A tleap script that builds the chain and sets N, CA, C and O, in Angstrom:
source leaprc.protein.ff14SB
mol = sequence {
  NMET VAL LEU LEU THR GLU PRO GLU ILE PRO
  MET ASN THR THR PRO THR SER SER ASN SER
  GLN PRO ALA LYS THR ILE GLY GLU LEU ILE
  THR ALA PHE GLN ALA GLU SER GLY LEU SER
  ASP ASP GLU ILE ALA ALA HIE LEU GLY TYR
  THR ARG GLY ASN ILE ILE ALA MET PHE ARG
  LEU GLY ALA MET CYS VAL PRO TRP SER LYS
  PHE GLU PRO LEU ALA GLU LEU MET ASP VAL
  ASP PRO GLN VAL VAL LEU GLU LEU SER LEU
  ARG ASP ARG ASN PRO ASP LEU LEU ALA PHE
  ILE LYS SER VAL GLN ALA ARG PHE GLN ILE
  THR PRO ALA GLU ARG ARG LEU ILE ASP HIE
  CYS ARG THR LEU ALA GLY GLY ARG ALA VAL
  SER PRO PHE ILE ILE ASP GLY ARG SER VAL
  VAL ALA LEU VAL VAL CLYS
}
set mol.1.N position { -39.941 12.633 18.660 }
set mol.1.CA position { -40.858 13.502 18.299 }
set mol.1.C position { -41.960 13.588 19.061 }
set mol.1.O position { -42.770 12.722 19.391 }
set mol.2.N position { -41.872 15.149 19.389 }
set mol.2.CA position { -43.120 15.177 19.957 }
set mol.2.C position { -44.200 16.297 19.897 }
set mol.2.O position { -44.052 17.515 19.790 }
set mol.3.N position { -45.572 15.377 20.017 }
set mol.3.CA position { -46.965 16.247 20.168 }
set mol.3.C position { -47.382 17.557 21.018 }
set mol.3.O position { -47.618 17.625 22.224 }
set mol.4.N position { -47.407 18.736 19.887 }
set mol.4.CA position { -48.070 19.741 21.138 }
set mol.4.C position { -49.541 18.972 21.678 }
set mol.4.O position { -50.417 18.177 21.338 }
set mol.5.N position { -49.014 19.988 22.941 }
set mol.5.CA position { -50.229 20.416 23.827 }
set mol.5.C position { -50.803 21.413 23.713 }
set mol.5.O position { -50.352 22.149 22.835 }
set mol.6.N position { -52.063 21.946 24.518 }
set mol.6.CA position { -52.378 23.040 24.428 }
set mol.6.C position { -51.991 24.299 24.991 }
set mol.6.O position { -52.590 24.632 26.014 }
set mol.7.N position { -51.304 24.903 24.634 }
set mol.7.CA position { -50.461 25.835 25.454 }
set mol.7.C position { -50.823 26.603 26.216 }
set mol.7.O position { -51.915 27.168 26.148 }
set mol.8.N position { -49.687 26.832 27.392 }
set mol.8.CA position { -50.559 28.295 28.483 }
set mol.8.C position { -51.347 29.206 28.169 }
set mol.8.O position { -51.006 29.508 27.025 }
set mol.9.N position { -52.161 29.817 28.454 }
set mol.9.CA position { -52.651 31.060 28.863 }
set mol.9.C position { -51.254 32.534 28.206 }
set mol.9.O position { -50.098 32.379 28.600 }
set mol.10.N position { -51.407 33.140 27.755 }
set mol.10.CA position { -50.578 34.339 27.836 }
set mol.10.C position { -50.495 35.317 28.816 }
set mol.10.O position { -51.542 35.349 29.463 }
set mol.11.N position { -49.724 36.079 29.163 }
set mol.11.CA position { -49.705 37.046 29.972 }
set mol.11.C position { -50.473 38.039 29.619 }
set mol.11.O position { -50.921 38.159 28.479 }
set mol.12.N position { -50.701 38.870 30.599 }
set mol.12.CA position { -51.635 40.001 30.323 }
set mol.12.C position { -51.576 40.767 29.371 }
set mol.12.O position { -50.443 41.249 29.370 }
set mol.13.N position { -52.341 41.274 28.304 }
set mol.13.CA position { -51.515 42.158 27.165 }
set mol.13.C position { -52.370 43.380 27.244 }
set mol.13.O position { -52.146 44.452 26.682 }
set mol.14.N position { -53.289 43.105 27.947 }
set mol.14.CA position { -54.038 44.420 27.748 }
set mol.14.C position { -54.459 45.205 28.988 }
set mol.14.O position { -55.559 45.757 28.946 }
set mol.15.N position { -53.839 45.300 29.900 }
set mol.15.CA position { -53.646 46.247 30.952 }
set mol.15.C position { -54.580 47.103 31.393 }
set mol.15.O position { -54.691 48.004 30.561 }
set mol.16.N position { -55.434 47.284 32.466 }
set mol.16.CA position { -56.107 48.142 32.696 }
set mol.16.C position { -56.011 48.917 33.702 }
set mol.16.O position { -55.442 48.459 34.693 }
set mol.17.N position { -56.576 50.422 33.749 }
set mol.17.CA position { -56.484 51.494 34.871 }
set mol.17.C position { -57.567 50.830 36.301 }
set mol.17.O position { -58.042 49.728 36.574 }
set mol.18.N position { -57.584 51.812 36.757 }
set mol.18.CA position { -58.572 51.345 37.721 }
set mol.18.C position { -59.637 51.541 37.713 }
set mol.18.O position { -60.304 51.295 38.718 }
set mol.19.N position { -60.259 52.110 36.460 }
set mol.19.CA position { -61.656 52.252 36.185 }
set mol.19.C position { -61.940 51.170 35.071 }
set mol.19.O position { -62.929 51.403 34.376 }
set mol.20.N position { -61.280 50.109 34.814 }
set mol.20.CA position { -61.363 49.197 33.984 }
set mol.20.C position { -60.998 49.518 32.388 }
set mol.20.O position { -60.984 48.736 31.437 }
set mol.21.N position { -60.690 51.043 32.434 }
set mol.21.CA position { -60.046 50.909 30.899 }
set mol.21.C position { -58.908 50.357 30.773 }
set mol.21.O position { -58.379 49.664 31.642 }
set mol.22.N position { -58.226 50.737 29.187 }
set mol.22.CA position { -57.097 50.564 29.005 }
set mol.22.C position { -56.312 51.304 30.020 }
set mol.22.O position { -56.913 52.016 30.824 }
set mol.23.N position { -55.015 51.198 30.053 }
set mol.23.CA position { -54.096 51.883 30.495 }
set mol.23.C position { -53.524 53.174 29.604 }
set mol.23.O position { -53.096 52.814 28.508 }
set mol.24.N position { -53.428 54.675 29.872 }
set mol.24.CA position { -52.899 54.777 28.629 }
set mol.24.C position { -52.004 55.500 29.015 }
set mol.24.O position { -51.807 56.533 28.376 }
set mol.25.N position { -51.272 55.236 30.040 }
set mol.25.CA position { -49.818 55.985 30.700 }
set mol.25.C position { -49.387 55.033 31.227 }
set mol.25.O position { -50.228 54.144 31.358 }
set mol.26.N position { -48.282 54.781 31.653 }
set mol.26.CA position { -47.154 53.819 32.850 }
set mol.26.C position { -47.651 54.425 33.881 }
set mol.26.O position { -47.543 53.561 34.750 }
set mol.27.N position { -48.170 55.422 34.416 }
set mol.27.CA position { -48.630 56.276 35.651 }
set mol.27.C position { -49.863 55.400 35.876 }
set mol.27.O position { -49.891 54.716 36.899 }
set mol.28.N position { -50.949 55.355 34.962 }
set mol.28.CA position { -52.341 54.633 35.181 }
set mol.28.C position { -51.623 53.153 35.199 }
set mol.28.O position { -51.562 52.809 36.379 }
set mol.29.N position { -51.133 52.282 34.460 }
set mol.29.CA position { -50.503 51.242 34.467 }
set mol.29.C position { -50.018 50.715 36.506 }
set mol.29.O position { -50.674 50.064 37.319 }
set mol.30.N position { -48.931 51.242 36.603 }
set mol.30.CA position { -48.394 51.059 37.773 }
set mol.30.C position { -49.886 51.728 38.806 }
set mol.30.O position { -50.183 51.120 39.835 }
set mol.31.N position { -50.330 52.411 38.573 }
set mol.31.CA position { -51.864 52.687 39.613 }
set mol.31.C position { -52.662 51.363 39.937 }
set mol.31.O position { -53.033 50.884 41.009 }
set mol.32.N position { -52.758 51.062 38.998 }
set mol.32.CA position { -53.447 50.210 38.675 }
set mol.32.C position { -53.255 49.150 39.350 }
set mol.32.O position { -54.145 48.638 40.029 }
set mol.33.N position { -51.998 48.656 39.245 }
set mol.33.CA position { -50.955 47.372 39.115 }
set mol.33.C position { -51.291 47.387 40.965 }
set mol.33.O position { -51.893 46.603 41.699 }
set mol.34.N position { -50.530 48.753 41.219 }
set mol.34.CA position { -50.870 48.892 43.031 }
set mol.34.C position { -51.908 48.553 44.088 }
set mol.34.O position { -51.800 48.235 45.273 }
set mol.35.N position { -53.144 48.756 43.125 }
set mol.35.CA position { -54.645 48.939 44.037 }
set mol.35.C position { -54.792 47.300 43.728 }
set mol.35.O position { -55.563 46.764 44.524 }
set mol.36.N position { -54.189 46.358 42.698 }
set mol.36.CA position { -54.606 45.343 42.938 }
set mol.36.C position { -53.291 44.431 43.600 }
set mol.36.O position { -53.561 43.230 43.640 }
set mol.37.N position { -52.361 44.669 43.957 }
set mol.37.CA position { -51.604 44.134 44.522 }
set mol.37.C position { -51.250 44.796 46.020 }
set mol.37.O position { -51.069 44.059 46.989 }
set mol.38.N position { -51.201 45.647 46.079 }
set mol.38.CA position { -51.074 45.948 47.506 }
set mol.38.C position { -49.755 46.854 47.817 }
set mol.38.O position { -49.519 47.597 48.770 }
set mol.39.N position { -48.828 46.458 46.440 }
set mol.39.CA position { -47.311 46.654 46.606 }
set mol.39.C position { -47.529 48.337 46.448 }
set mol.39.O position { -48.210 49.004 45.669 }
set mol.40.N position { -46.466 48.754 47.752 }
set mol.40.CA position { -45.897 50.020 47.969 }
set mol.40.C position { -45.103 50.639 46.731 }
set mol.40.O position { -44.649 49.892 45.865 }
set mol.41.N position { -44.936 52.112 46.665 }
set mol.41.CA position { -43.595 52.169 45.732 }
set mol.41.C position { -42.399 51.527 46.310 }
set mol.41.O position { -41.810 50.591 45.770 }
set mol.42.N position { -42.058 52.078 47.448 }
set mol.42.CA position { -40.612 51.086 48.480 }
set mol.42.C position { -40.398 49.499 47.574 }
set mol.42.O position { -39.398 49.046 47.018 }
set mol.43.N position { -41.919 48.888 47.732 }
set mol.43.CA position { -41.628 47.612 47.341 }
set mol.43.C position { -41.027 47.252 45.528 }
set mol.43.O position { -40.145 46.560 45.020 }
set mol.44.N position { -42.069 48.152 45.055 }
set mol.44.CA position { -41.945 48.219 43.384 }
set mol.44.C position { -40.462 48.618 43.118 }
set mol.44.O position { -39.833 47.937 42.308 }
set mol.45.N position { -39.691 49.949 43.902 }
set mol.45.CA position { -38.736 50.466 43.478 }
set mol.45.C position { -37.512 49.339 44.162 }
set mol.45.O position { -36.337 49.557 43.865 }
set mol.46.N position { -37.790 48.361 44.912 }
set mol.46.CA position { -36.747 47.377 45.252 }
set mol.46.C position { -37.019 46.002 44.560 }
set mol.46.O position { -36.483 45.027 45.087 }
set mol.47.N position { -37.703 45.822 43.562 }
set mol.47.CA position { -37.746 44.946 42.830 }
set mol.47.C position { -37.418 45.506 41.259 }
set mol.47.O position { -37.575 44.784 40.275 }
set mol.48.N position { -36.878 47.080 41.173 }
set mol.48.CA position { -36.446 47.045 40.083 }
set mol.48.C position { -35.284 47.956 40.314 }
set mol.48.O position { -35.082 48.910 39.563 }
set mol.49.N position { -34.541 47.696 41.299 }
set mol.49.CA position { -33.212 47.679 41.809 }
set mol.49.C position { -32.707 49.177 42.514 }
set mol.49.O position { -31.546 49.546 42.691 }
set mol.50.N position { -34.063 49.953 42.875 }
set mol.50.CA position { -33.999 51.185 43.418 }
set mol.50.C position { -33.932 51.157 45.080 }
set mol.50.O position { -34.433 50.284 45.789 }
set mol.51.N position { -33.436 51.940 45.381 }
set mol.51.CA position { -32.879 52.262 47.510 }
set mol.51.C position { -34.754 53.223 47.785 }
set mol.51.O position { -35.518 53.271 48.748 }
set mol.52.N position { -34.786 53.647 46.780 }
set mol.52.CA position { -36.038 54.566 47.334 }
set mol.52.C position { -37.599 54.717 46.367 }
set mol.52.O position { -37.764 54.670 45.149 }
set mol.53.N position { -38.052 54.806 46.882 }
set mol.53.CA position { -39.467 54.628 46.445 }
set mol.53.C position { -40.142 55.845 45.931 }
set mol.53.O position { -41.232 55.712 45.373 }
set mol.54.N position { -39.713 56.779 46.037 }
set mol.54.CA position { -40.172 58.282 45.426 }
set mol.54.C position { -39.421 57.751 43.620 }
set mol.54.O position { -39.432 58.703 42.840 }
set mol.55.N position { -39.180 57.196 43.368 }
set mol.55.CA position { -38.991 57.549 42.273 }
set mol.55.C position { -39.846 56.491 41.366 }
set mol.55.O position { -40.112 56.626 40.171 }
set mol.56.N position { -40.185 55.492 42.153 }
set mol.56.CA position { -42.104 55.425 41.191 }
set mol.56.C position { -42.847 56.045 41.081 }
set mol.56.O position { -43.444 56.188 40.014 }
set mol.57.N position { -43.256 57.005 42.732 }
set mol.57.CA position { -44.150 58.129 42.478 }
set mol.57.C position { -43.650 58.811 41.165 }
set mol.57.O position { -44.422 58.469 40.269 }
set mol.58.N position { -42.711 59.604 40.701 }
set mol.58.CA position { -42.198 60.342 39.975 }
set mol.58.C position { -42.300 59.453 38.116 }
set mol.58.O position { -42.397 60.082 37.062 }
set mol.59.N position { -42.242 57.995 38.242 }
set mol.59.CA position { -42.716 57.090 37.171 }
set mol.59.C position { -44.258 57.285 37.016 }
set mol.59.O position { -44.726 57.189 35.882 }
set mol.60.N position { -45.102 57.559 38.097 }
set mol.60.CA position { -46.288 57.518 38.371 }
set mol.60.C position { -47.215 58.942 37.251 }
set mol.60.O position { -47.986 58.985 36.293 }
set mol.61.N position { -46.392 60.024 38.298 }
set mol.61.CA position { -46.746 61.225 38.171 }
set mol.61.C position { -45.766 61.535 36.360 }
set mol.61.O position { -46.100 62.563 35.771 }
set mol.62.N position { -45.268 61.120 36.046 }
set mol.62.CA position { -44.880 61.560 34.673 }
set mol.62.C position { -43.707 62.418 34.726 }
set mol.62.O position { -43.243 63.013 33.753 }
set mol.63.N position { -43.290 62.447 35.815 }
set mol.63.CA position { -42.054 63.512 36.050 }
set mol.63.C position { -40.664 62.732 35.565 }
set mol.63.O position { -39.534 63.168 35.343 }
set mol.64.N position { -41.125 61.642 35.509 }
set mol.64.CA position { -39.648 61.030 35.385 }
set mol.64.C position { -39.816 59.430 34.134 }
set mol.64.O position { -40.433 58.384 34.337 }
set mol.65.N position { -39.340 59.674 33.420 }
set mol.65.CA position { -39.883 58.536 31.910 }
set mol.65.C position { -39.002 57.119 32.793 }
set mol.65.O position { -37.999 57.401 33.448 }
set mol.66.N position { -39.360 56.035 32.740 }
set mol.66.CA position { -39.277 54.672 33.128 }
set mol.66.C position { -37.664 53.996 32.420 }
set mol.66.O position { -37.651 53.334 31.382 }
set mol.67.N position { -36.561 54.289 33.123 }
set mol.67.CA position { -35.239 53.549 31.957 }
set mol.67.C position { -35.715 52.592 31.372 }
set mol.67.O position { -36.702 52.002 31.812 }
set mol.68.N position { -35.016 52.203 30.097 }
set mol.68.CA position { -35.071 51.111 29.121 }
set mol.68.C position { -34.992 49.818 29.471 }
set mol.68.O position { -35.584 48.833 29.029 }
set mol.69.N position { -33.867 49.987 30.654 }
set mol.69.CA position { -33.427 48.683 31.107 }
set mol.69.C position { -34.500 48.291 32.424 }
set mol.69.O position { -34.468 47.304 33.158 }
set mol.70.N position { -35.317 49.289 32.420 }
set mol.70.CA position { -36.259 48.800 33.560 }
set mol.70.C position { -37.604 48.319 33.009 }
set mol.70.O position { -38.413 47.720 33.717 }
set mol.71.N position { -37.862 48.674 31.394 }
set mol.71.CA position { -39.041 47.965 31.180 }
set mol.71.C position { -39.424 46.363 31.431 }
set mol.71.O position { -40.590 45.998 31.576 }
set mol.72.N position { -38.141 45.343 31.466 }
set mol.72.CA position { -38.696 44.362 31.607 }
set mol.72.C position { -39.078 43.568 33.020 }
set mol.72.O position { -40.039 42.853 33.305 }
set mol.73.N position { -37.799 44.041 33.858 }
set mol.73.CA position { -38.502 44.157 35.297 }
set mol.73.C position { -39.916 44.358 35.644 }
set mol.73.O position { -40.721 43.487 35.972 }
set mol.74.N position { -40.136 45.787 35.514 }
set mol.74.CA position { -41.268 46.186 35.549 }
set mol.74.C position { -42.472 45.302 34.972 }
set mol.74.O position { -43.366 44.930 35.732 }
set mol.75.N position { -42.475 45.056 33.945 }
set mol.75.CA position { -43.406 44.283 33.065 }
set mol.75.C position { -43.783 42.914 33.572 }
set mol.75.O position { -44.951 42.543 33.688 }
set mol.76.N position { -42.491 42.026 33.930 }
set mol.76.CA position { -42.283 41.122 34.993 }
set mol.76.C position { -43.234 41.399 35.936 }
set mol.76.O position { -44.390 40.975 35.909 }
set mol.77.N position { -42.836 41.988 36.630 }
set mol.77.CA position { -43.121 42.259 38.307 }
set mol.77.C position { -45.422 42.725 37.931 }
set mol.77.O position { -46.383 42.335 38.593 }
set mol.78.N position { -45.403 43.433 36.940 }
set mol.78.CA position { -46.722 43.657 36.917 }
set mol.78.C position { -47.503 42.311 35.953 }
set mol.78.O position { -48.715 42.282 35.745 }
set mol.79.N position { -46.877 41.636 35.630 }
set mol.79.CA position { -47.174 40.398 34.437 }
set mol.79.C position { -48.137 40.874 33.441 }
set mol.79.O position { -49.324 40.578 33.304 }
set mol.80.N position { -47.183 41.892 32.586 }
set mol.80.CA position { -48.117 42.517 31.634 }
set mol.80.C position { -46.897 41.970 30.766 }
set mol.80.O position { -45.825 41.561 31.209 }
set mol.81.N position { -47.273 42.048 29.495 }
set mol.81.CA position { -46.276 41.967 28.410 }
set mol.81.C position { -45.311 43.147 28.385 }
set mol.81.O position { -45.731 44.214 28.834 }
set mol.82.N position { -44.260 43.092 27.984 }
set mol.82.CA position { -43.104 43.777 27.921 }
set mol.82.C position { -43.401 45.035 26.774 }
set mol.82.O position { -43.153 46.231 26.928 }
set mol.83.N position { -43.898 44.489 25.805 }
set mol.83.CA position { -44.235 45.398 24.818 }
set mol.83.C position { -45.334 46.403 25.396 }
set mol.83.O position { -45.069 47.603 25.323 }
set mol.84.N position { -46.309 46.086 25.853 }
set mol.84.CA position { -47.194 47.227 26.442 }
set mol.84.C position { -46.532 48.489 27.448 }
set mol.84.O position { -46.768 49.697 27.417 }
set mol.85.N position { -45.773 47.839 28.187 }
set mol.85.CA position { -44.271 48.920 28.734 }
set mol.85.C position { -43.948 49.678 27.891 }
set mol.85.O position { -43.920 50.878 28.163 }
set mol.86.N position { -43.662 49.298 26.826 }
set mol.86.CA position { -42.916 49.826 26.070 }
set mol.86.C position { -43.416 50.809 24.830 }
set mol.86.O position { -42.845 51.667 24.158 }
set mol.87.N position { -44.536 50.358 24.852 }
set mol.87.CA position { -45.983 51.470 24.444 }
set mol.87.C position { -46.574 52.270 25.018 }
set mol.87.O position { -47.267 53.149 24.506 }
set mol.88.N position { -46.401 52.096 26.091 }
set mol.88.CA position { -47.349 53.189 26.661 }
set mol.88.C position { -45.776 54.058 27.404 }
set mol.88.O position { -45.878 55.285 27.395 }
set mol.89.N position { -45.076 53.767 27.713 }
set mol.89.CA position { -43.358 54.878 27.812 }
set mol.89.C position { -43.421 55.758 26.371 }
set mol.89.O position { -43.471 56.976 26.198 }
set mol.90.N position { -43.396 54.531 25.315 }
set mol.90.CA position { -43.297 55.664 24.060 }
set mol.90.C position { -43.950 56.455 23.509 }
set mol.90.O position { -43.562 57.134 22.559 }
set mol.91.N position { -45.641 56.514 24.289 }
set mol.91.CA position { -46.327 57.075 23.523 }
set mol.91.C position { -46.340 58.531 24.206 }
set mol.91.O position { -47.174 59.216 23.614 }
set mol.92.N position { -45.901 59.035 24.934 }
set mol.92.CA position { -45.591 60.460 25.649 }
set mol.92.C position { -44.124 60.975 24.949 }
set mol.92.O position { -43.921 61.984 24.274 }
set mol.93.N position { -43.112 59.828 25.392 }
set mol.93.CA position { -41.729 59.974 25.789 }
set mol.93.C position { -41.503 60.274 24.088 }
set mol.93.O position { -41.044 61.382 23.813 }
set mol.94.N position { -41.877 59.114 22.683 }
set mol.94.CA position { -41.325 59.799 21.880 }
set mol.94.C position { -42.516 58.897 20.666 }
set mol.94.O position { -42.318 57.788 20.171 }
set mol.95.N position { -43.552 59.674 20.475 }
set mol.95.CA position { -44.689 59.231 19.513 }
set mol.95.C position { -44.309 58.627 17.996 }
set mol.95.O position { -45.016 57.950 17.249 }
set mol.96.N position { -42.693 59.200 17.773 }
set mol.96.CA position { -42.915 59.392 16.124 }
set mol.96.C position { -41.956 58.203 16.490 }
set mol.96.O position { -41.803 57.681 15.386 }
set mol.97.N position { -41.224 57.471 17.376 }
set mol.97.CA position { -40.432 56.052 17.765 }
set mol.97.C position { -41.606 54.817 17.419 }
set mol.97.O position { -41.671 53.851 16.659 }
set mol.98.N position { -42.339 55.356 18.285 }
set mol.98.CA position { -43.457 54.521 18.770 }
set mol.98.C position { -44.195 53.658 17.108 }
set mol.98.O position { -44.282 52.478 16.770 }
set mol.99.N position { -44.682 55.251 16.290 }
set mol.99.CA position { -45.185 54.785 14.777 }
set mol.99.C position { -44.071 54.051 14.100 }
set mol.99.O position { -44.489 53.184 13.332 }
set mol.100.N position { -42.563 54.171 14.182 }
set mol.100.CA position { -42.036 53.695 12.969 }
set mol.100.C position { -41.824 52.360 13.677 }
set mol.100.O position { -41.951 51.425 12.886 }
set mol.101.N position { -41.418 51.820 15.465 }
set mol.101.CA position { -41.801 50.595 15.463 }
set mol.101.C position { -43.066 49.870 15.246 }
set mol.101.O position { -42.939 48.738 14.778 }
set mol.102.N position { -44.204 50.268 15.478 }
set mol.102.CA position { -45.244 49.767 14.838 }
set mol.102.C position { -45.736 49.235 13.125 }
set mol.102.O position { -46.410 48.293 12.707 }
set mol.103.N position { -45.056 50.298 12.510 }
set mol.103.CA position { -45.454 50.510 11.309 }
set mol.103.C position { -44.070 49.253 11.307 }
set mol.103.O position { -44.635 48.425 10.592 }
set mol.104.N position { -43.359 48.920 11.473 }
set mol.104.CA position { -42.097 47.873 11.326 }
set mol.104.C position { -42.637 46.895 11.443 }
set mol.104.O position { -42.901 46.308 10.394 }
set mol.105.N position { -43.051 46.265 12.727 }
set mol.105.CA position { -43.705 45.183 13.675 }
set mol.105.C position { -44.868 44.657 13.041 }
set mol.105.O position { -45.109 43.454 13.145 }
set mol.106.N position { -45.634 45.432 12.381 }
set mol.106.CA position { -46.523 45.424 11.857 }
set mol.106.C position { -46.373 44.377 10.216 }
set mol.106.O position { -47.294 43.753 9.688 }
set mol.107.N position { -45.236 44.456 9.829 }
set mol.107.CA position { -44.797 43.750 8.756 }
set mol.107.C position { -44.422 42.290 8.911 }
set mol.107.O position { -44.413 41.456 8.006 }
set mol.108.N position { -44.071 42.072 10.355 }
set mol.108.CA position { -43.683 40.759 10.808 }
set mol.108.C position { -45.274 40.375 11.872 }
set mol.108.O position { -45.350 39.501 12.734 }
set mol.109.N position { -45.977 40.989 11.598 }
set mol.109.CA position { -47.323 40.547 12.566 }
set mol.109.C position { -47.993 39.216 12.899 }
set mol.109.O position { -49.130 39.162 12.429 }
set mol.110.N position { -47.545 37.913 13.704 }
set mol.110.CA position { -48.265 36.728 13.517 }
set mol.110.C position { -49.602 37.327 14.552 }
set mol.110.O position { -49.682 38.417 15.119 }
set mol.111.N position { -50.783 35.934 14.546 }
set mol.111.CA position { -51.600 36.144 15.311 }
set mol.111.C position { -51.044 35.907 16.976 }
set mol.111.O position { -49.907 35.798 17.436 }
set mol.112.N position { -52.298 35.886 17.565 }
set mol.112.CA position { -52.095 35.270 19.139 }
set mol.112.C position { -51.595 33.726 19.002 }
set mol.112.O position { -50.692 33.090 19.546 }
set mol.113.N position { -52.600 33.405 18.018 }
set mol.113.CA position { -52.784 31.704 18.298 }
set mol.113.C position { -50.990 30.971 17.607 }
set mol.113.O position { -50.401 29.976 18.030 }
set mol.114.N position { -50.434 32.192 16.148 }
set mol.114.CA position { -49.348 31.710 16.126 }
set mol.114.C position { -48.474 31.744 17.257 }
set mol.114.O position { -47.931 30.678 17.547 }
set mol.115.N position { -48.194 32.882 18.044 }
set mol.115.CA position { -47.281 33.224 18.515 }
set mol.115.C position { -47.281 32.152 19.864 }
set mol.115.O position { -46.237 31.558 20.132 }
set mol.116.N position { -48.552 31.937 20.719 }
set mol.116.CA position { -48.255 30.608 21.431 }
set mol.116.C position { -47.642 29.260 20.895 }
set mol.116.O position { -47.124 28.425 21.637 }
set mol.117.N position { -47.748 29.142 19.597 }
set mol.117.CA position { -47.105 27.573 19.161 }
set mol.117.C position { -45.973 28.085 18.661 }
set mol.117.O position { -45.431 27.325 17.858 }
set mol.118.N position { -45.478 28.996 18.827 }
set mol.118.CA position { -43.978 29.687 18.714 }
set mol.118.C position { -43.330 29.217 19.642 }
set mol.118.O position { -42.311 28.527 19.674 }
set mol.119.N position { -44.359 29.874 20.851 }
set mol.119.CA position { -43.602 29.705 22.145 }
set mol.119.C position { -43.764 28.164 22.549 }
set mol.119.O position { -42.818 27.377 22.578 }
set mol.120.N position { -44.745 27.926 22.776 }
set mol.120.CA position { -45.114 25.802 22.781 }
set mol.120.C position { -43.906 25.265 22.357 }
set mol.120.O position { -43.267 24.470 23.046 }
set mol.121.N position { -43.498 25.717 21.082 }
set mol.121.CA position { -42.583 24.975 20.372 }
set mol.121.C position { -41.096 24.805 20.747 }
set mol.121.O position { -40.275 23.902 20.582 }
set mol.122.N position { -41.065 26.341 21.465 }
set mol.122.CA position { -39.651 26.698 21.767 }
set mol.122.C position { -39.215 26.152 23.229 }
set mol.122.O position { -38.128 26.125 23.806 }
set mol.123.N position { -40.603 25.700 23.609 }
set mol.123.CA position { -40.399 25.454 24.887 }
set mol.123.C position { -39.982 23.933 24.904 }
set mol.123.O position { -38.815 23.602 25.111 }
set mol.124.N position { -41.025 22.996 24.669 }
set mol.124.CA position { -40.429 22.066 23.869 }
set mol.124.C position { -39.630 21.878 23.727 }
set mol.124.O position { -39.251 20.956 24.450 }
set mol.125.N position { -38.803 22.303 22.993 }
set mol.125.CA position { -37.286 21.785 22.443 }
set mol.125.C position { -36.266 22.228 23.132 }
set mol.125.O position { -35.107 21.885 22.900 }
set mol.126.N position { -36.665 23.151 24.177 }
set mol.126.CA position { -35.558 23.076 25.247 }
set mol.126.C position { -34.705 23.483 24.938 }
set mol.126.O position { -34.005 23.110 25.879 }
set mol.127.N position { -33.765 24.258 24.043 }
set mol.127.CA position { -33.007 25.072 23.302 }
set mol.127.C position { -32.318 24.160 21.965 }
set mol.127.O position { -31.513 24.475 21.088 }
set mol.128.N position { -32.971 23.031 22.245 }
set mol.128.CA position { -32.248 22.145 20.893 }
set mol.128.C position { -32.588 22.182 19.520 }
set mol.128.O position { -33.707 22.649 19.303 }
set mol.129.N position { -32.084 21.901 18.752 }
set mol.129.CA position { -32.422 21.872 17.360 }
set mol.129.C position { -33.987 21.316 16.852 }
set mol.129.O position { -34.468 20.216 17.123 }
set mol.130.N position { -34.466 22.139 16.240 }
set mol.130.CA position { -36.095 21.452 15.925 }
set mol.130.C position { -36.432 21.505 14.827 }
set mol.130.O position { -36.002 22.481 14.212 }
set mol.131.N position { -37.635 20.196 13.801 }
set mol.131.CA position { -37.977 20.605 12.681 }
set mol.131.C position { -39.382 20.622 12.756 }
set mol.131.O position { -40.025 19.592 12.554 }
set mol.132.N position { -40.009 21.873 13.073 }
set mol.132.CA position { -42.043 21.479 13.238 }
set mol.132.C position { -42.234 20.891 11.956 }
set mol.132.O position { -41.417 21.071 11.053 }
set mol.133.N position { -43.468 20.060 11.789 }
set mol.133.CA position { -43.810 19.934 10.805 }
set mol.133.C position { -45.272 19.543 10.642 }
set mol.133.O position { -45.750 18.947 11.607 }
set mol.134.N position { -46.232 19.812 9.394 }
set mol.134.CA position { -47.636 19.438 9.820 }
set mol.134.C position { -47.899 17.742 9.337 }
set mol.134.O position { -47.295 17.268 8.375 }
set mol.135.N position { -48.442 17.302 9.790 }
set mol.135.CA position { -49.154 15.639 9.089 }
set mol.135.C position { -50.092 16.038 8.448 }
set mol.135.O position { -50.750 16.886 9.051 }
set mol.136.N position { -50.520 15.731 7.247 }
set mol.136.CA position { -51.468 15.335 6.178 }
set mol.136.C position { -52.072 16.864 6.046 }
set mol.136.O position { -53.088 16.914 5.353 }
set mol.137.N position { -51.586 18.215 6.636 }
set mol.137.CA position { -52.017 19.220 5.922 }
set mol.137.C position { -53.542 19.732 7.274 }
set mol.137.O position { -54.282 20.710 7.382 }
set mol.138.N position { -53.358 18.394 8.068 }
set mol.138.CA position { -54.378 18.453 8.846 }
set mol.138.C position { -53.974 19.484 10.353 }
set mol.138.O position { -52.994 20.221 10.238 }
set mol.139.N position { -54.740 19.493 11.699 }
set mol.139.CA position { -54.090 20.176 12.469 }
set mol.139.C position { -53.366 19.870 13.646 }
set mol.139.O position { -53.459 20.210 14.825 }
set mol.140.N position { -52.318 18.837 12.732 }
set mol.140.CA position { -51.887 17.645 14.131 }
set mol.140.C position { -50.302 18.487 13.193 }
set mol.140.O position { -49.917 18.607 12.030 }
set mol.141.N position { -49.776 18.933 14.733 }
set mol.141.CA position { -48.200 19.243 14.289 }
set mol.141.C position { -47.345 18.228 14.963 }
set mol.141.O position { -47.698 17.308 15.700 }
set mol.142.N position { -46.611 18.439 14.720 }
set mol.142.CA position { -45.341 17.376 15.676 }
set mol.142.C position { -43.687 18.034 15.614 }
set mol.142.O position { -43.304 18.576 14.578 }
set mol.143.N position { -42.975 17.945 16.564 }
set mol.143.CA position { -41.923 18.650 16.361 }
set mol.143.C position { -40.969 17.118 16.486 }
set mol.143.O position { -41.218 16.113 17.152 }
set mol.144.N position { -39.600 17.471 15.396 }
set mol.144.CA position { -38.555 16.444 15.345 }
set mol.144.C position { -37.756 17.092 15.925 }
set mol.144.O position { -37.235 17.968 15.236 }
set mol.145.N position { -37.335 17.001 17.244 }
set mol.145.CA position { -36.040 17.348 18.332 }
set mol.145.C position { -34.644 16.712 17.744 }
set mol.145.O position { -34.842 15.606 17.241 }
set mol.146.N position { -33.721 17.010 17.707 }
set mol.146.CA position { -32.787 16.595 17.613 }
set mol.146.C position { -31.839 16.366 18.688 }
set mol.146.O position { -30.744 15.858 18.447 }
savepdb mol mol.pdb
quit
């Protein structure tokens, strides 16, 4: 049996633009990230598997959409939730698809605390089968790892 400890603080789920307002576009998100990190277009491009930084400038200016396959690497680099990159990309690219995804997602919505608990259980289980249970209806949660 493994008892849970306080989970780590999750990654940034509300990225801000340079004026401390929530980013409204991928361009604002990248600009704010570059201001904080000091990374150049070329350095971000290399992380995403591109040979030239001009593609990052095109993402920032809205001249080109971030490809689906680059959402997770970009989110990882910027330490933001990949859902943020998805939402900012779809806001301009396909608002109807964004609305549909949000309506479906709302049916399965869990609180941030529930998400942390699930993530922590998965980490502690290490890929093994696990059966979580609550002891005496209190705040003690235990995992039985097989």
